[in-house]
C-alpha positions as CSV (number, residue, x, y, z in Angstrom):
1,X,59.6,89.8,101.8
2,X,60.5,86.6,100.0
3,X,62.9,84.6,102.2
4,X,63.1,81.6,100.0
5,X,65.8,82.9,97.6
6,X,68.7,80.5,97.6
7,X,71.8,81.9,99.3
8,X,75.2,80.5,100.3
9,X,75.0,80.3,104.1
10,X,78.3,80.3,105.9
11,X,79.1,79.1,109.3
12,X,78.1,81.8,111.8
13,X,80.7,83.7,113.8
14,X,81.8,82.3,117.1
15,X,80.3,84.0,120.1
16,X,82.7,86.5,121.8
17,X,83.2,86.4,125.5
18,X,80.9,89.5,125.8
19,X,78.3,87.8,123.8
20,X,78.4,84.7,125.9
21,X,78.1,86.6,129.1
22,X,75.4,88.8,128.0
23,X,73.3,86.1,126.3
24,X,71.1,86.4,123.2
25,X,70.4,90.1,123.6
26,X,74.1,91.0,123.3
27,X,74.5,88.6,120.4
28,X,71.5,90.2,118.6
29,X,73.1,93.7,119.2
30,X,76.4,92.5,117.8
31,X,74.6,91.1,114.7
32,X,72.6,94.3,114.2
33,X,75.8,96.3,114.3
34,X,77.3,94.0,111.8
35,X,74.3,94.5,109.5
36,X,74.8,98.3,109.7
37,X,78.4,98.0,108.8
38,X,77.4,95.9,105.8
39,X,74.9,98.3,104.6
40,X,77.2,101.3,105.1
41,X,79.6,99.9,102.4
42,X,76.9,99.8,99.8
43,X,74.2,101.9,98.1
44,X,71.6,99.3,98.8
45,X,71.4,95.5,99.0
46,X,68.7,92.9,98.8
47,X,67.9,90.8,101.9
48,X,69.8,87.8,100.5
49,X,72.8,89.9,99.8
50,X,72.9,91.4,103.3
51,X,72.5,87.9,104.7
52,X,75.4,86.6,102.6
53,X,77.6,89.4,103.4
54,X,76.9,89.2,107.1
55,X,77.1,85.3,107.1
56,X,73.7,85.1,108.9
57,X,70.5,83.2,108.2
58,X,68.0,85.3,106.0
59,X,65.3,85.0,108.6
60,X,67.5,86.5,111.3
61,X,68.6,89.2,109.0
62,X,65.1,90.1,108.1
63,X,64.0,90.3,111.8
64,X,66.9,92.5,112.7
65,X,66.5,94.8,109.7
66,X,62.9,95.2,110.4
67,X,63.7,96.2,114.0
68,X,66.3,98.7,112.8
69,X,63.9,100.1,110.3
70,X,61.4,100.9,113.0
71,X,64.1,103.0,114.7
72,X,65.0,104.7,111.5
73,X,68.5,103.3,111.4
74,X,67.9,101.5,108.1
75,X,65.6,102.1,105.2
76,X,63.8,99.8,102.8
77,X,62.7,100.5,99.2
78,X,59.6,98.4,98.6
79,X,59.8,98.9,94.9
80,X,63.3,97.5,94.5
81,X,63.5,95.4,97.6
82,X,66.8,97.1,98.6
83,X,67.9,97.8,102.2
84,X,70.1,100.8,103.0
85,X,71.3,102.9,105.9
86,X,68.6,105.3,107.2
87,X,68.5,108.9,108.2
88,X,68.4,107.9,111.9
89,X,71.9,106.4,111.5
90,X,73.1,109.8,110.1
91,X,71.7,111.6,113.2
92,X,73.5,109.1,115.5
93,X,76.8,109.5,113.6
94,X,76.6,113.3,113.3
95,X,76.8,113.4,117.1
96,X,80.4,112.4,116.8
97,X,81.0,115.4,114.5
98,X,79.7,117.8,117.2
99,X,82.0,116.5,119.9
100,X,85.2,115.4,118.0
101,X,88.4,117.3,119.0
102,X,91.4,116.6,116.9
103,X,94.0,117.0,119.7
104,X,92.2,114.5,121.9
105,X,91.8,112.0,119.0
106,X,95.5,112.4,118.1
107,X,97.0,112.1,121.6
108,X,97.9,108.4,121.6
109,X,99.0,108.4,117.9
110,X,101.3,111.3,118.5
111,X,102.8,109.5,121.5
112,X,103.3,106.4,119.5
113,X,105.0,108.2,116.6
114,X,107.3,110.2,118.9
115,X,108.4,107.1,120.8
116,X,109.0,105.3,117.5
117,X,111.3,108.0,116.0
118,X,112.6,109.5,119.3
119,X,112.0,113.0,118.0
120,X,109.5,115.8,118.9
121,X,106.1,115.4,117.3
122,X,103.5,118.2,116.9
123,X,99.9,118.5,115.9
124,X,99.1,121.9,114.4
125,X,96.1,123.8,113.0
126,X,96.1,126.9,110.9
127,X,94.7,130.1,112.2
128,X,94.9,133.2,109.9
129,X,98.3,133.3,108.3
130,X,99.9,131.2,111.1
131,X,100.3,127.6,112.1
132,X,99.4,127.0,115.7
133,X,100.8,124.1,117.7
134,X,98.0,122.5,119.7
135,X,99.5,119.3,120.9
136,X,103.0,118.0,121.3
137,X,105.1,115.0,122.5
138,X,108.6,116.0,123.1
139,X,111.7,113.9,122.4
140,X,113.9,112.8,125.4
141,X,117.0,113.6,123.6
142,X,119.3,116.2,125.3
143,X,119.2,118.4,122.2
144,X,115.7,118.5,120.6
145,X,113.1,120.5,118.8
146,X,110.8,122.5,121.0
147,X,107.7,124.6,120.2
148,X,105.5,126.1,122.8
149,X,101.9,124.9,122.8
150,X,99.9,127.7,121.5
151,X,102.9,129.2,119.7
152,X,102.6,130.0,116.0
153,X,104.7,129.8,112.9
154,X,104.2,131.2,109.4
155,X,102.3,128.8,107.2
156,X,104.6,129.3,104.2
157,X,107.7,128.6,106.2
158,X,106.8,125.6,108.3
159,X,106.4,121.9,107.5
160,X,102.9,121.7,108.9
161,X,101.8,124.8,107.2
162,X,103.1,123.7,103.8
163,X,101.5,120.3,104.2
164,X,98.1,121.9,104.8
165,X,98.6,124.4,101.9
166,X,99.3,121.5,99.6
167,X,95.9,119.9,100.3
168,X,94.0,123.2,99.7
169,X,92.3,124.2,96.6
170,X,94.1,127.0,94.6
171,X,91.5,129.5,95.6
172,X,91.7,128.7,99.3
173,X,95.5,128.7,99.1
174,X,95.5,132.2,97.6
175,X,93.2,133.4,100.3
176,X,95.4,132.1,103.1
177,X,98.7,133.3,101.6
178,X,97.7,136.9,100.9
179,X,100.3,138.9,98.8
180,X,102.8,137.7,96.3
181,X,105.8,138.5,98.4
182,X,106.3,136.2,101.4
183,X,108.3,137.1,104.5
184,X,111.9,135.7,104.7
185,X,113.1,134.1,107.9
186,X,116.2,132.3,106.7
187,X,118.1,132.0,103.5
188,X,116.0,128.9,102.7
189,X,112.6,130.5,103.1
190,X,110.4,130.6,100.0
191,X,109.7,134.3,99.5
192,X,107.8,134.2,96.2
193,X,104.6,132.5,95.4
194,X,106.1,130.7,92.4
195,X,108.8,129.0,94.4
196,X,106.3,128.0,97.1
197,X,103.8,126.7,94.5
198,X,106.5,124.4,93.0
199,X,107.3,123.1,96.5
200,X,103.6,122.5,97.2
201,X,103.2,120.5,94.0
202,X,106.0,118.2,95.1
203,X,104.5,117.9,98.6
204,X,101.2,116.8,97.1
205,X,102.9,114.2,95.0
206,X,105.2,113.0,97.8
207,X,102.5,113.0,100.5
208,X,104.6,114.9,103.1
209,X,106.4,118.3,103.3
210,X,109.9,119.2,104.3
211,X,110.9,122.3,106.2
212,X,114.6,122.5,105.4
213,X,115.7,125.3,107.9
214,X,113.1,127.5,106.3
215,X,112.1,129.1,109.6
216,X,114.7,128.2,112.1
217,X,118.4,127.6,111.2
218,X,119.6,124.2,112.3
219,X,116.1,122.7,112.5
220,X,114.3,120.4,110.0
221,X,110.8,119.0,109.9
222,X,108.7,116.7,107.9
223,X,104.9,116.9,108.1
224,X,101.7,115.5,106.5
225,X,98.2,116.9,106.4
226,X,95.2,115.5,108.3
227,X,92.0,115.6,106.3
228,X,88.3,115.8,107.2
229,X,85.4,113.8,105.7
230,X,85.4,116.2,102.7
231,X,89.1,115.4,102.1
232,X,90.0,119.0,103.1
233,X,93.0,119.6,105.4
234,X,92.2,120.4,109.0
235,X,95.6,120.1,110.5
236,X,99.0,118.5,110.2
237,X,101.3,116.2,112.1
238,X,105.0,116.9,112.0
239,X,108.3,115.5,113.2
240,X,110.9,118.0,114.1
241,X,114.6,117.6,114.9
242,X,118.0,119.3,114.7
243,X,119.5,119.0,111.3
244,X,122.3,116.7,112.7
245,X,119.6,114.1,113.6
246,X,117.6,114.7,110.5
247,X,120.2,114.4,107.7
248,X,118.8,114.0,104.1
249,X,119.2,110.3,104.2
250,X,116.8,110.0,107.2
251,X,114.1,112.3,105.7
252,X,112.5,109.6,103.4
253,X,112.0,107.3,106.4
254,X,110.6,110.0,108.7
255,X,108.4,111.3,105.9
256,X,106.9,107.9,105.3
257,X,106.2,107.5,109.0
258,X,104.5,110.9,109.4
259,X,102.5,110.3,106.2
260,X,101.2,107.0,107.6
261,X,100.4,108.7,111.0
262,X,98.4,111.4,109.2
263,X,96.6,108.8,107.2
264,X,95.6,106.9,110.4
265,X,94.6,110.1,112.1
266,X,92.5,111.1,109.1
267,X,90.7,107.8,109.3
268,X,90.1,108.2,113.1
269,X,88.8,111.8,112.7
270,X,86.8,111.6,109.6
271,X,85.9,107.9,109.3
272,X,87.5,107.7,105.8
């Protein structure tokens, strides 16, 4: 490997407290992780490009990459000279996919969102034609929204259900909804596919759904879908409140908050 290619060498990162206490081995580990992060953002880089992006000497980068290559964590194409992430890194990362549980990942974020808006926040998943509440942080207000953990709601008449439906492909959506006629719960419930489809198109454009007393009179909800690594919906975060505390003028702010919370949870869950 040619290490004499001119590169712009920047000042190295200052040692962290952990690196200082652990010595050179911890510093090498930190640098190796930094190289993996650099390679993960590309489809292949030359040695000098990796060194430049990591702000490390070329000789150091070569030594670390060679070690990582022996463990299968990075690969090297001798024909092009490019370094890239290896299959071993996929095996390590896929372990997270086996153990990840959306309710556990979401716990602190749900608490943060609920405290920020002082309303009940739910995390829900779909199961058959129903939306199932799997995690909840209740509001401390005297009058508040409450849904039993494990309780279900119809997907076409709930904020979380509609948020998830809006992220589905048309084929998947038809499979979940079933027949053309949908059950009515209140005078605001969408009972035809056409009306629901129009609402779902607006939800996809807006980034969050609105349940305007469509299942329970006197209750409103805003919700946004949580996506997996294939950008398919796996659940939804929702904020629910009595209509007196969620007037139309408050919906835009709460919708933006739940949309951002869902974006953050998507990143935590899927890595994207």
